[in-house]
Every structure is written in C-alpha cells, then in structure tokens.
C-alpha positions as CSV (number, residue, x, y, z in Angstrom):
1,M,-168.8,97.5,19.6
2,K,-165.8,96.7,17.3
3,P,-162.9,94.9,19.0
4,K,-160.5,97.8,18.5
5,E,-162.9,100.1,20.3
6,R,-162.9,97.8,23.4
7,I,-159.4,98.8,24.4
8,R,-160.0,102.5,23.8
9,P,-160.2,104.7,25.7
10,L,-158.0,103.4,28.5
11,E,-160.5,104.2,31.2
12,G,-161.7,101.0,32.7
13,T,-159.1,98.8,31.0
14,T,-156.9,96.3,32.7
15,A,-153.1,95.7,32.2
16,I,-150.7,93.2,33.7
17,I,-147.1,94.4,33.7
18,T,-144.3,91.9,34.6
19,G,-141.2,93.5,35.9
20,G,-143.4,96.4,36.9
21,A,-141.5,97.5,40.0
22,S,-138.8,99.5,38.3
23,G,-137.5,100.8,35.1
24,I,-139.6,100.5,31.9
25,G,-142.3,98.5,33.7
26,E,-142.7,101.0,36.5
27,A,-142.9,103.9,33.9
28,F,-145.6,102.0,32.0
29,A,-147.5,101.3,35.2
30,K,-147.6,105.0,36.0
31,E,-148.4,106.1,32.5
32,L,-151.2,103.6,32.0
33,A,-152.7,104.4,35.4
34,S,-152.6,108.1,34.6
35,R,-154.8,107.4,31.6
36,G,-157.4,105.4,33.6
37,C,-156.1,101.9,33.2
38,N,-156.3,99.4,36.1
39,V,-152.7,98.2,36.5
40,V,-151.4,95.0,38.0
41,I,-147.7,95.3,38.9
42,A,-146.1,91.9,39.0
43,D,-142.5,91.6,40.1
44,L,-140.2,89.5,42.3
45,Q,-139.3,92.8,44.1
46,I,-142.6,92.9,45.9
47,K,-141.7,95.7,48.3
48,L,-140.8,98.0,45.3
49,A,-143.9,96.9,43.5
50,E,-146.0,97.7,46.5
51,N,-144.4,101.2,46.7
52,V,-145.2,101.8,43.1
53,A,-148.8,100.7,43.5
54,A,-149.2,102.9,46.6
55,K,-148.0,106.0,44.8
56,I,-150.3,105.3,41.9
57,N,-153.3,104.8,44.2
58,E,-152.4,107.9,46.2
59,S,-152.4,110.0,43.0
60,G,-155.9,108.7,42.1
61,G,-155.0,105.8,39.9
62,K,-155.8,102.1,40.3
63,A,-153.0,99.6,40.9
64,K,-152.1,96.5,42.9
65,A,-148.8,94.7,43.5
66,V,-148.3,91.0,43.1
67,E,-145.2,88.9,43.7
68,L,-144.4,87.0,40.6
69,D,-141.6,84.8,39.2
70,V,-142.1,84.8,35.4
71,T,-140.2,81.6,35.1
72,D,-143.1,79.8,36.9
73,F,-145.8,79.2,34.4
74,T,-148.4,78.1,36.9
75,R,-148.0,81.3,38.9
76,V,-148.2,83.4,35.7
77,E,-151.4,81.6,34.6
78,Q,-152.9,82.0,38.1
79,L,-152.2,85.7,38.0
80,V,-153.9,86.1,34.6
81,Q,-156.9,84.0,35.6
82,S,-157.4,85.9,38.9
83,T,-157.0,89.3,37.2
84,V,-159.7,88.4,34.7
85,K,-162.0,87.0,37.4
86,E,-161.6,90.3,39.3
87,T,-161.9,92.8,36.4
88,N,-163.8,90.7,33.8
89,R,-161.2,91.5,31.1
90,L,-157.5,91.6,30.2
91,D,-156.7,94.4,27.7
92,F,-152.9,94.5,27.9
93,M,-150.3,91.9,28.8
94,F,-146.9,93.5,29.2
95,N,-144.3,90.8,29.2
96,N,-141.6,93.1,30.3
97,A,-139.5,91.3,33.0
98,G,-135.9,90.8,32.0
99,I,-132.3,90.5,33.2
100,E,-129.0,91.6,31.8
101,F,-125.8,89.5,31.8
102,F,-122.8,91.3,30.4
103,G,-119.6,89.6,29.5
104,L,-117.8,87.3,27.0
105,I,-119.3,84.0,26.1
106,K,-116.1,82.2,26.9
107,D,-116.7,83.1,30.6
108,Y,-120.3,81.9,30.7
109,S,-121.4,78.7,32.5
110,I,-124.4,76.7,31.3
111,E,-126.2,77.9,34.4
112,D,-125.7,81.5,33.2
113,W,-127.3,80.6,29.9
114,N,-130.2,78.7,31.6
115,R,-131.0,81.6,33.8
116,I,-131.0,84.4,31.2
117,V,-133.0,82.2,28.8
118,D,-135.5,81.2,31.5
119,V,-136.2,84.9,32.5
120,N,-135.9,86.8,29.2
121,L,-137.4,84.2,26.8
122,R,-139.3,81.6,28.7
123,G,-140.7,84.4,30.9
124,V,-142.2,86.0,27.8
125,I,-143.4,82.6,26.5
126,N,-145.2,82.0,29.9
127,G,-146.9,85.4,29.7
128,V,-148.1,84.8,26.1
129,Q,-149.3,81.3,26.9
130,A,-151.3,82.5,29.9
131,A,-152.8,85.6,28.3
132,Y,-153.4,84.6,24.7
133,P,-156.2,82.1,25.2
134,V,-158.0,84.6,27.4
135,M,-157.7,87.3,24.7
136,I,-158.9,84.9,22.0
137,K,-162.0,84.1,24.1
138,Q,-162.8,87.7,24.7
139,A,-162.0,88.6,21.1
140,F,-159.8,91.6,22.0
141,G,-156.5,92.4,23.8
142,H,-152.9,93.4,23.2
143,I,-149.8,91.5,24.1
144,I,-146.7,93.7,24.4
145,N,-143.3,91.9,24.6
146,T,-140.2,93.8,25.7
147,A,-137.2,92.9,23.5
148,S,-134.3,95.3,22.8
149,M,-132.2,96.7,20.0
150,A,-130.0,93.7,20.9
151,G,-132.8,91.7,19.2
152,L,-132.3,93.6,15.9
153,I,-128.6,94.3,15.6
154,P,-125.3,92.5,16.5
155,Q,-124.3,92.9,20.2
156,P,-120.8,91.4,20.8
157,G,-120.0,91.3,24.5
158,N,-123.7,90.9,25.1
159,V,-124.4,87.7,23.2
160,A,-126.6,85.8,25.6
161,Y,-128.9,88.8,26.1
162,A,-129.0,89.3,22.4
163,A,-129.9,85.7,21.8
164,T,-132.9,85.9,24.1
165,K,-134.1,89.2,22.7
166,C,-133.8,87.9,19.1
167,G,-136.1,85.1,20.3
168,V,-138.6,87.6,21.7
169,V,-138.6,89.6,18.4
170,G,-139.2,86.4,16.4
171,L,-141.9,85.2,18.7
172,S,-143.7,88.5,18.6
173,K,-143.6,89.0,14.8
174,S,-144.8,85.5,14.1
175,L,-147.5,85.6,16.8
176,R,-148.7,89.0,15.5
177,A,-149.4,87.4,12.1
178,E,-151.1,84.4,13.7
179,A,-153.1,86.4,16.2
180,A,-154.6,88.9,13.8
181,S,-157.4,86.6,12.7
182,K,-158.3,86.1,16.4
183,L,-158.6,89.9,16.9
184,V,-155.6,89.9,19.3
185,R,-152.8,92.4,18.8
186,V,-149.1,91.8,19.4
187,S,-146.3,94.4,19.5
188,V,-142.6,94.1,20.4
189,L,-140.7,96.9,22.1
190,C,-137.1,97.3,21.0
191,P,-135.6,100.0,23.2
192,G,-132.2,101.5,22.7
193,F,-130.5,103.1,25.7
194,I,-133.2,104.0,28.3
195,R,-132.3,105.5,31.7
196,T,-133.2,102.5,33.9
197,P,-131.5,100.4,36.5
198,L,-130.7,97.9,33.8
199,L,-128.0,100.2,32.5
200,E,-126.1,99.3,35.7
201,G,-127.1,95.6,35.5
202,G,-130.3,95.7,37.6
203,K,-130.9,93.8,40.8
204,Y,-130.8,90.4,39.1
205,G,-128.2,91.0,36.4
206,K,-124.5,90.5,36.6
207,T,-121.2,90.7,34.8
208,V,-119.8,87.4,33.7
209,G,-116.0,87.2,34.1
210,E,-113.8,90.0,35.2
211,M,-114.1,93.6,34.0
212,S,-111.3,96.0,34.5
213,E,-111.9,99.6,35.8
214,A,-110.7,100.9,32.4
215,K,-113.3,98.8,30.6
216,Q,-116.0,99.8,33.0
217,R,-115.2,103.4,32.4
218,R,-115.2,102.9,28.6
219,L,-118.6,101.1,28.9
220,Q,-120.1,104.0,30.9
221,E,-118.7,106.6,28.5
222,W,-120.2,104.7,25.6
223,I,-123.6,104.5,27.3
224,E,-123.6,108.2,28.1
225,K,-122.4,109.0,24.5
226,N,-125.7,107.4,23.3
227,K,-127.7,109.8,25.5
228,P,-130.2,107.4,27.3
229,M,-133.8,108.5,27.0
230,P,-135.6,109.3,30.3
231,V,-137.8,106.3,31.1
232,N,-141.0,108.4,31.6
233,I,-140.6,109.9,28.1
234,F,-140.0,106.4,26.7
235,A,-143.2,105.0,28.3
236,K,-145.3,107.9,27.1
237,K,-144.1,107.7,23.5
238,A,-144.1,103.9,23.5
239,L,-147.7,103.7,24.8
240,D,-148.9,106.1,22.1
241,L,-147.4,103.8,19.5
242,I,-148.8,100.7,21.2
243,L,-152.3,102.3,21.0
244,Q,-151.6,102.8,17.2
245,N,-151.0,99.1,17.0
246,K,-147.5,99.4,15.7
247,A,-145.7,96.0,15.3
248,I,-142.1,96.9,16.1
249,I,-141.6,99.9,18.4
250,I,-138.0,101.3,18.3
251,L,-137.1,104.2,20.6
252,P,-135.2,106.5,20.7
253,S,-135.9,107.2,17.0
254,I,-132.1,107.4,16.2
255,C,-132.0,103.6,16.8
256,K,-134.0,103.1,13.6
257,L,-131.0,104.2,11.7
258,Y,-128.9,101.4,13.2
259,W,-131.7,99.0,12.4
260,W,-131.9,100.1,8.8
261,I,-128.1,99.9,8.3
262,N,-128.2,96.3,9.5
263,R,-131.1,95.4,7.3
264,L,-129.8,97.1,4.1
265,F,-126.0,96.6,4.6
266,P,-125.5,93.7,7.0
267,S,-121.8,93.5,6.4
268,L,-121.4,97.1,7.3
269,G,-123.5,96.6,10.4
270,M,-121.3,93.7,11.4
271,S,-118.2,95.7,10.9
272,L,-119.5,98.6,13.0
273,A,-120.4,96.2,15.8
274,Q,-117.0,94.6,15.7
275,K,-115.4,98.1,15.8
276,E,-117.4,99.1,18.9
277,F,-116.6,95.8,20.6
278,L,-112.9,96.2,20.0
279,R,-113.0,99.8,21.3
280,M,-114.8,98.5,24.4
281,E,-112.0,95.9,24.8
282,G,-109.4,98.6,24.5
283,D,-107.9,97.0,21.3
284,E,-107.7,100.0,19.1
285,R,-105.0,98.4,16.9
286,S,-107.5,95.8,15.6
287,F,-110.1,98.3,14.3
288,P,-111.3,97.2,10.9
289,S,-110.7,99.5,8.0
290,F,-113.4,100.9,5.8
C-alpha cells in the first residue's frame, strides 16, 4: 500500500486536535468524525471538550476528550505516544490551539509577549516535535498547523498575534519541504474571518490596554463587513483541501486577493493596512492618499 493511500479513506484513521473544544478545532473534530476518523479532542477547557466528544459519540462517531496544555511538551508528547499505543497510528496532528491578544504594542508587557508566543508558536512547535518522529517511523501522516491571514499580511493593532502566526507559516512551509522525503505531509491553515469565539477574544484572549466603546464598535463593524464564514463550512472546505495535500490553505477565498496584493505590491499592501488601522483608531484625517 502506498503511503498516500494509508490516510484515505478516513475510516479507521486517527487525529489529534489541540484546541478542539471550540471554534475551528471543534468543527474539525465533528467533520473528521463524520467521515469515520477516530478523534482525540485535546484542550484546556476539558468540560467543553468532553461535551464535544459526547455529542460525536452519540451521533455514531468516535471521539475522546483529553485535558492538555500545549505549552507543556512533556504532556503533548505523552498524548501522542498514548494515542499511538491505543490506535496503532497517527494520521493527523492538528496543531490548532491559539489565543488572541488585541491591542497596541506600546501597551504590552513582556509577560503578554511570553504568553502569546508560548501558546501560538511554541504550542505548535511542541505538537510538531511530538508527532513528527512518529510519522517518520510509520512513513505516513499529515501535520496541519493553524496560522492566520495575520501570518501572510500586515496586521497593525494585532502585532504580537501576527508575529506568532508568521512563525507558524514559516515553520510549516519549511517543514513541508523537509518532510516530503520522509513521506510526511505538512499544511498550514490561514483563515480569514471565521465565525468562532476568537472573534470576541476567546476564553484565554484579552485586549491589551484600553479600548473605547467607539473603537469596539468600529472593530465589530469591520469584522461584520468582512462577513465571517460559518465555522462548519470552513472545516468542511479546509478538510477537503487538506486531503488534497494543499500546502497553504486560505479561506474564505476572497482572502487570496489580499495575499496576492501583498505579494505582488507590498507597498500597496502596507498602505492599505495602515489605512484600515487608522480607521480603527478613528484618525480619518491621517488616511494616506493613493
């Protein structure tokens, strides 16, 4: 059997999803389980994870919930090893857990930086480091890292988050090239606006510094203007692209336009980012001219 055939169809496969209790992780868990995959839902929010697993099992799928802090490599590695021992394989490792800190860098503390880097970047590194050797040994498997459009285009007002997501994109692209000879696949997800709790900050996110009611209103209006994609639709489309072994997965599709603008016309992309940032700050007088 060729390696690529070992992860298709999904019946009988195994996936670990970090941050699987809500948002994109939850939607992936449900979509994978509906296609026959055995899903391990790993999350700090264990009660939510158990609820998601229970609903999947009640509907005829296979899922279990595990409490996990992705910043603890020992625990991540133990989860990978115990999953392989139980199921004899690891087909998918979704390094999806992440947090959102919104605010101006002048208001950040070094502790804020440490926390978002530990979760968003080191959490992915821990998942890769735990799963990759297993997948090399079995000669198949797919690592899927959740980044963001913030990893592809400028995100003023969201600098720390963007920094971590740029790191995830770079890690994923480079590892994909390295892992191909080992018969291991790597993809990176770069979602735009998706209808998840992260749009409101999520349980572990926060706003750094003060945000006026007017600015909060402008931010919400901007989010709604971009028409967030329903998370279940995102998961279905993204999983189809994962199974096609796409390297960089950008959804909604309109976000590809922003990506291409920044690749082909970086100065224009920077000016557009500055314009949106100034609008968010309520400083319309400072809009750059074109």
